[in-house]
C-alpha positions in Angstrom: -14.0 31.6 16.0 -14.4 29.1 13.1 -16.3 25.8 13.7 -15.1 22.4 12.6 -18.2 20.1 12.9 -17.2 16.4 13.5 -20.1 14.8 11.6 -18.9 11.3 12.4 -18.6 10.5 16.2 -17.0 7.3 15.5 -13.8 8.6 14.1 -11.0 7.1 16.0 -10.3 8.8 19.3 -6.5 8.9 18.8 -7.1 10.5 15.3 -9.4 13.1 16.9 -6.8 13.8 19.5 -4.3 14.4 17.1 -6.6 16.6 15.2 -7.5 18.8 18.3 -3.7 19.2 19.0 -3.1 20.4 15.6 -6.2 22.6 15.2 -5.4 26.2 14.1 -5.9 28.8 16.8 -8.8 30.3 15.1 -10.8 27.1 15.0 -12.7 25.1 17.5 -14.2 21.6 17.2 -18.0 21.1 17.5 -20.4 18.3 17.5 -23.2 20.4 16.0 -23.4 21.6 12.3 -24.9 25.0 13.2 -22.9 27.7 11.6 -19.9 25.4 10.9 -17.3 26.6 8.5 -16.0 23.1 7.8 -17.3 19.5 8.2 -15.2 16.5 9.1 -16.4 12.9 8.4 -15.4 9.4 7.5 -18.4 7.1 7.4 -21.3 9.5 8.0 -22.8 11.2 4.9 -23.0 14.8 4.6 -26.6 15.6 3.7 -28.5 18.6 2.3 -30.0 19.2 5.8 -26.6 19.1 7.6 -25.2 21.6 4.9 -28.4 23.9 5.5 -27.7 24.0 9.2 -24.4 25.6 8.5 -26.4 28.7 7.4 -24.0 29.5 4.4 -20.8 29.4 6.3 -19.7 26.0 5.0 -16.6 26.5 3.0 -14.9 23.1 3.1 -15.6 19.3 3.5 -13.0 17.0 4.8 -13.4 13.2 4.4 -11.1 10.8 6.0 -10.4 8.0 3.4 -11.0 5.1 2.8 -14.3 6.1 4.6 -17.5 5.4 3.0 -19.3 8.8 3.5 -21.2 10.3 0.6 -21.2 14.0 0.4 -23.8 16.3 -1.3 -22.1 18.5 -3.8 -22.1 22.1 -3.4 -20.1 25.3 -3.4 -17.5 24.2 -1.3 -14.4 22.0 -2.0 -14.4 18.4 -0.8 -10.8 17.3 0.3 -10.1 13.7 0.8 -7.3 13.2 3.4 -5.4 10.1 3.2 -4.9 7.4 5.9 -1.1 7.4 5.9 -1.2 4.3 7.9 -2.8 2.4 4.9 -0.5 4.3 2.5 2.4 2.8 4.4 1.3 -0.8 3.4 1.2 0.4 -0.1 4.7 1.8 0.1 5.9 -1.5 1.6 4.5 -3.6 -1.0 6.2 -1.5 -3.8 9.5 -1.6 -1.7 9.3 -5.2 -1.6 8.9 -5.4 -5.4 11.7 -3.0 -6.1 14.0 -4.8 -3.6 13.4 -8.3 -5.2 13.6 -7.0 -8.6 16.9 -5.2 -8.1 18.4 -8.0 -6.0 19.3 -5.4 -3.3 19.7 -8.0 -0.4 22.3 -9.9 -2.5 24.1 -6.8 -3.7 24.3 -5.4 -0.1 25.6 -8.8 1.3 28.2 -9.2 -1.4 29.3 -5.6 -1.0 29.5 -6.0 2.9 31.5 -9.3 2.3 34.0 -7.4 -0.1 33.5 -10.0 -2.6 35.0 -8.3 -5.6 35.4 -10.0 -8.8 38.8 -10.6 -10.3 40.0 -7.8 -12.5 37.7 -5.4 -10.9 39.3 -5.4 -7.3 41.7 -2.5 -7.6 40.3 0.8 -6.6 40.6 3.7 -8.9 39.6 7.3 -8.5 36.5 7.9 -10.5 34.9 10.7 -12.6 32.2 11.2 -15.0 33.8 8.7 -17.6 36.1 6.5 -15.6 34.4 4.1 -13.1 34.3 0.5 -12.2 30.8 -0.9 -13.1 29.5 -3.9 -11.2 32.6 -5.0 -9.3 30.6 -7.7 -7.4 29.6 -9.6 -10.5 25.8 -9.1 -10.4 24.3 -11.3 -13.1 21.2 -9.3 -13.7 19.9 -6.0 -12.5 16.3 -6.0 -13.4 14.2 -2.9 -13.9 10.5 -3.0 -13.2 9.9 -0.7 -16.3 7.5 -2.6 -18.7 7.1 -5.5 -16.4 3.6 -6.7 -15.4 2.1 -6.6 -12.0 -1.1 -8.3 -11.0 -3.0 -6.6 -8.0 -5.3 -8.9 -6.2 -7.9 -6.7 -4.5 -8.2 -3.0 -5.9 -9.5 -1.4 -2.8 -7.9 1.7 -1.1 -4.5 0.1 -0.7 -4.6 -1.8 -4.0 -5.4 1.5 -5.9 -2.5 3.2 -3.8 -0.1 0.5 -5.1 -1.4 0.8 -8.6 -0.8 4.6 -8.6 2.9 4.2 -7.5 3.8 1.3 -9.8 2.1 3.2 -12.8 4.7 5.9 -12.2 7.4 3.3 -12.8 6.0 2.5 -16.2 4.8 -1.2 -15.2 1.9 -2.8 -17.0 -0.9 -3.1 -14.6 -3.8 -5.6 -14.3 -6.0 -6.5 -11.4 -8.6 -9.0 -10.1 -11.2 -8.4 -7.6 -14.7 -10.0 -6.6 -16.1 -6.8 -7.9 -14.9 -4.9 -10.8 -14.2 -1.2 -10.4 -16.0 1.5 -12.4 -14.3 2.1 -15.9 -13.3 5.5 -15.1 -11.2 4.2 -12.2 -9.7 1.8 -14.4 -8.7 4.5 -16.8 -7.4 6.8 -14.1 -5.0 4.2 -12.9 -4.1 2.7 -16.2 -5.1 -0.8 -15.2 -7.0 -3.6 -16.8 -9.3 -6.1 -15.2 -8.5 -9.9 -15.9 -9.7 -13.1 -14.3 -7.5 -14.5 -11.4 -6.1 -17.4 -13.5 -5.0 -14.9 -16.2 -3.4 -12.6 -13.7 -1.4 -15.3 -12.2 -0.3 -16.6 -15.6 0.9 -13.1 -16.9 2.2 -11.3 -14.0 5.9 -10.8 -13.3 4.8 -9.7 -9.7 1.5 -10.8 -7.9 0.8 -8.6 -5.0 -2.2 -9.4 -2.7 -4.4 -6.6 -1.4 -7.9 -8.1 -0.6 -9.5 -8.9 2.8 -9.4 -12.1 4.6 -12.8 -13.9 5.0 -13.1 -16.7 7.5 -15.6 -19.6 7.5 -17.5 -21.4 4.6 -17.1 -19.5 1.3 -14.1 -17.7 2.7 -10.4 -17.5 1.3 -8.4 -19.3 4.0 -5.6 -20.8 2.1 -6.9 -19.4 -1.3 -3.3 -19.2 -2.6 -1.7 -22.7 -2.8 -0.2 -25.3 -5.0 -2.5 -24.7 -7.9 -2.1 -20.9 -7.7 1.8 -21.0 -7.5 1.8 -23.5 -10.3 0.0 -21.1 -12.6 2.6 -18.2 -12.0 5.8 -17.8 -14.0 8.9 -19.4 -12.7 10.3 -15.9 -12.9 7.6 -14.3 -10.9 7.3 -13.0 -7.3 4.6 -13.2 -4.9 4.1 -10.2 -2.5 1.6 -10.4 0.6 1.1 -7.4 2.8 -2.6 -8.1 3.3 -3.3 -11.3 5.7 -1.4 -14.3 6.1 -4.2 -17.0 6.3 -5.0 -16.4 2.7 -1.7 -18.3 1.8 -1.2 -22.0 2.2 2.4 -21.6 3.5 3.3 -25.3 3.1 2.4 -25.0 -0.6 4.4 -21.7 -0.7 7.5 -23.3 0.9 7.2 -26.2 -1.7 7.0 -23.6 -4.5 10.2 -21.8 -3.4 12.2 -25.0 -3.0 11.1 -26.5 -6.3 11.7 -23.2 -8.1 8.0 -22.9 -9.2 8.2 -19.1 -8.4 11.2 -16.9 -8.0 10.7 -15.5 -4.6 8.4 -13.7 -2.2 8.2 -10.6 -0.3 5.9 -11.2 3.0 4.9 -9.0 5.7 1.9 -11.3 7.2 1.7 -14.8 8.2 -0.6 -17.4 9.3 0.9 -17.4 12.7 2.4 -14.2 14.1 5.1 -13.9 15.3 6.5 -16.7 13.1 7.3 -20.0 15.1 10.9 -20.2 15.5 10.9 -23.6 13.7 8.8 -22.1 10.8 10.2 -23.5 7.4 9.9 -20.0 5.9 12.7 -18.8 8.1 15.3 -21.3 6.7 14.6 -19.9 3.3 14.8 -16.2 4.2 17.4 -14.4 2.2 18.1 -12.9 -1.3 14.7 -13.8 -2.8 12.7 -14.5 0.3 12.1 -11.4 2.1 10.2 -11.6 5.4 9.2 -8.6 7.3 7.5 -8.7 10.9 3.9 -7.2 9.9 5.4 -3.6 10.0 4.0 -2.5 6.6 1.6 0.1 8.0 2.9 3.4 8.9 3.5 3.7 12.8 0.0 4.8 13.8 0.8 7.7 16.0 2.8 9.2 12.9 -0.1 8.4 10.7 -2.5 10.1 13.0 -0.3 13.1 13.2 0.3 13.3 9.4 -3.5 13.2 8.8 -4.1 16.0 11.5 -1.4 18.2 10.0 -2.9 17.7 6.5 -6.4 18.8 8.0 -5.0 21.8 9.7 -3.2 22.7 6.3 -6.6 22.6 4.6 -8.4 24.6 7.2 -5.9 27.5 7.0 -5.7 27.3 3.4 -9.1 26.6 2.0 -11.4 27.7 4.7 -9.6 30.8 6.0 
């Protein structure tokens, strides 16, 4: 029977329950490193002493990300297992960007309303060369290719957003209170700029840093001045925390046309008060979702557990 050593006892119970439920039949979980074939950690570092106690059996180290554990290098692979709950936030931000750019809500509404334009309202049978293009009169169908996106906060979620948007051929820039290592910037194809430059240049501004309360914090950090720096054609995305945004100023920016629209999953008050002025603006260019960006946690725990089981079977067999 092979042993999986849980080096970090603080790994969330629900995550460990899912790992136990998916553990291959030839494996058992242990709280001691002696003779372990694999080590699982999140925030507890894997030390030379820990590795020594495996007595040469260690063939795999698994790290839950974005855990802060440091792992001593050795003759074993180190596998980072993604927190799919957080990846869900990155996917949600990208979905909002694409939805706003391609005017999906307007297109869906016009199509459902059967609002065909004159001269294109008679159905024809289509083939490869014969079809009716844009029979609802869409004025623009903007691609994100070559558009610029400014990522505020390049932590785990911010980096996952960057990876996905890079694949779309977008121009990536970021601002963070602490600049990332050059090798990280090169890998992501992203450049560091100051916050004002980001706001002035980005076609999409997406927020991914942490909320800090109290003196020196960032409550209401994004308000009239920040929205005033953005392009009138730019969109603001927030899947981080609502209190970093001055929503009174945001409403005014939307009404005045200072920015083109928003995609928001987080708010100062949740659920939104029923008389919140943002609700009156919801529509084609103002997308409001009910703090649902992260992958449903039981699904995320199961996904991570299945990934761990796969690596145990494939790399530590």
